[in-house]
C-alpha positions as CSV (number, residue, x, y, z in Angstrom):
1,X,10.3,-10.7,-16.5
2,X,12.4,-7.1,-17.9
3,X,15.2,-5.6,-15.6
4,X,14.0,-2.6,-15.4
5,X,10.9,-3.4,-14.6
6,X,13.1,-5.3,-11.7
7,X,14.7,-2.1,-10.6
8,X,11.3,-0.2,-10.4
9,X,9.2,-2.7,-7.9
10,X,12.8,-2.7,-6.4
11,X,12.7,0.8,-6.0
12,X,8.9,1.7,-5.6
13,X,9.4,-1.8,-2.3
14,X,11.9,0.4,-0.9
15,X,10.2,3.8,-1.0
16,X,6.6,2.6,0.7
17,X,9.0,-0.2,3.2
18,X,10.7,3.5,4.7
19,X,7.3,4.9,4.1
20,X,5.6,2.8,6.2
21,X,8.1,2.4,8.6
22,X,8.1,6.3,9.6
23,X,4.3,5.4,10.7
24,X,5.1,2.6,12.6
25,X,4.2,1.8,16.1
26,X,6.7,-1.0,17.5
27,X,10.1,-2.7,16.1
28,X,7.8,-4.9,14.5
29,X,5.5,-2.8,12.4
30,X,8.7,-1.1,11.1
31,X,10.6,-4.7,10.7
32,X,8.2,-6.9,10.0
33,X,4.6,-5.4,8.8
34,X,5.6,-2.4,6.6
35,X,8.9,-4.6,4.7
36,X,5.8,-7.5,3.8
37,X,3.0,-5.3,2.6
38,X,5.5,-3.1,0.6
39,X,6.7,-6.8,-0.8
40,X,1.8,-7.4,-1.2
41,X,1.3,-3.4,-2.9
42,X,3.7,-4.3,-5.7
43,X,0.5,-7.4,-6.2
44,X,-2.2,-6.6,-9.3
45,X,-5.2,-7.0,-7.1
46,X,-6.5,-4.6,-3.7
47,X,-4.1,-4.5,-1.0
48,X,-7.0,-6.4,1.0
49,X,-7.4,-9.8,-1.8
50,X,-3.4,-9.7,-1.9
51,X,-3.0,-9.7,2.3
52,X,-5.4,-11.9,2.1
53,X,-8.8,-9.9,3.8
54,X,-12.0,-10.8,3.6
55,X,-12.9,-6.8,3.1
56,X,-11.8,-3.6,3.6
57,X,-12.9,-3.3,7.2
58,X,-10.4,-6.2,8.4
59,X,-6.9,-4.4,6.0
60,X,-8.4,-1.6,8.0
61,X,-8.6,-2.8,10.8
62,X,-4.7,-4.5,10.5
63,X,-3.9,-0.5,8.9
64,X,-4.9,1.0,12.2
65,X,-3.1,-1.8,15.2
66,X,0.8,-1.9,12.8
67,X,0.7,2.0,11.4
68,X,-2.1,4.2,14.4
69,X,-0.8,6.9,13.0
70,X,-1.2,7.1,9.0
71,X,-4.9,5.2,9.4
72,X,-5.0,8.8,11.5
73,X,-4.5,11.1,8.6
74,X,-5.6,8.6,5.5
75,X,-9.3,10.1,3.5
76,X,-12.0,7.9,4.5
77,X,-12.8,7.6,1.8
78,X,-9.8,6.7,-0.4
79,X,-7.8,3.0,-0.4
80,X,-5.5,1.7,1.3
81,X,-3.1,1.4,-1.8
82,X,-3.7,4.4,-3.6
83,X,-3.7,6.3,-0.7
84,X,-0.3,5.6,0.5
85,X,1.6,5.0,-3.1
86,X,-0.4,8.5,-3.7
87,X,1.9,9.4,-0.6
88,X,4.8,8.9,-2.0
89,X,4.4,10.3,-5.5
90,X,4.0,7.1,-7.2
91,X,1.4,5.6,-9.0
92,X,0.8,1.5,-8.1
93,X,1.9,-1.5,-10.8
94,X,-1.7,-2.5,-10.7
95,X,-3.1,0.9,-11.2
96,X,-2.6,0.8,-14.8
97,X,-4.7,-2.0,-15.5
98,X,-7.4,-1.8,-12.6
99,X,-10.7,-2.0,-14.0
100,X,-12.5,-0.6,-10.4
101,X,-10.1,3.4,-10.6
102,X,-14.1,3.9,-9.6
103,X,-14.0,3.2,-6.1
104,X,-10.3,5.1,-5.7
105,X,-10.5,8.5,-4.4
106,X,-9.4,10.9,-7.4
107,X,-7.5,8.2,-9.0
108,X,-5.5,8.7,-12.0
109,X,-3.3,6.4,-13.9
């Protein structure tokens, strides 16, 4: 892994963390869940898969519990990882090689 790749991932992780923290319902969600979710969002599968959820519904329940106001503004037909990265004007690392782009709302790489 190159230094530039690591640096870019660290920047993305920090941006996602700050974004999620601004919607956190409490200190636990802000200081524990948001940073963890940010690290996981850099992985190469769908976010719900990398978090260990069985499906997107479980992911939605999790997000509503920790980030309820964010859940309210997320379009129903947009996947969480796509929504988060679009919200910070970035592209998730996994999107460049994702074979499931058809399921993302206006997914562009």
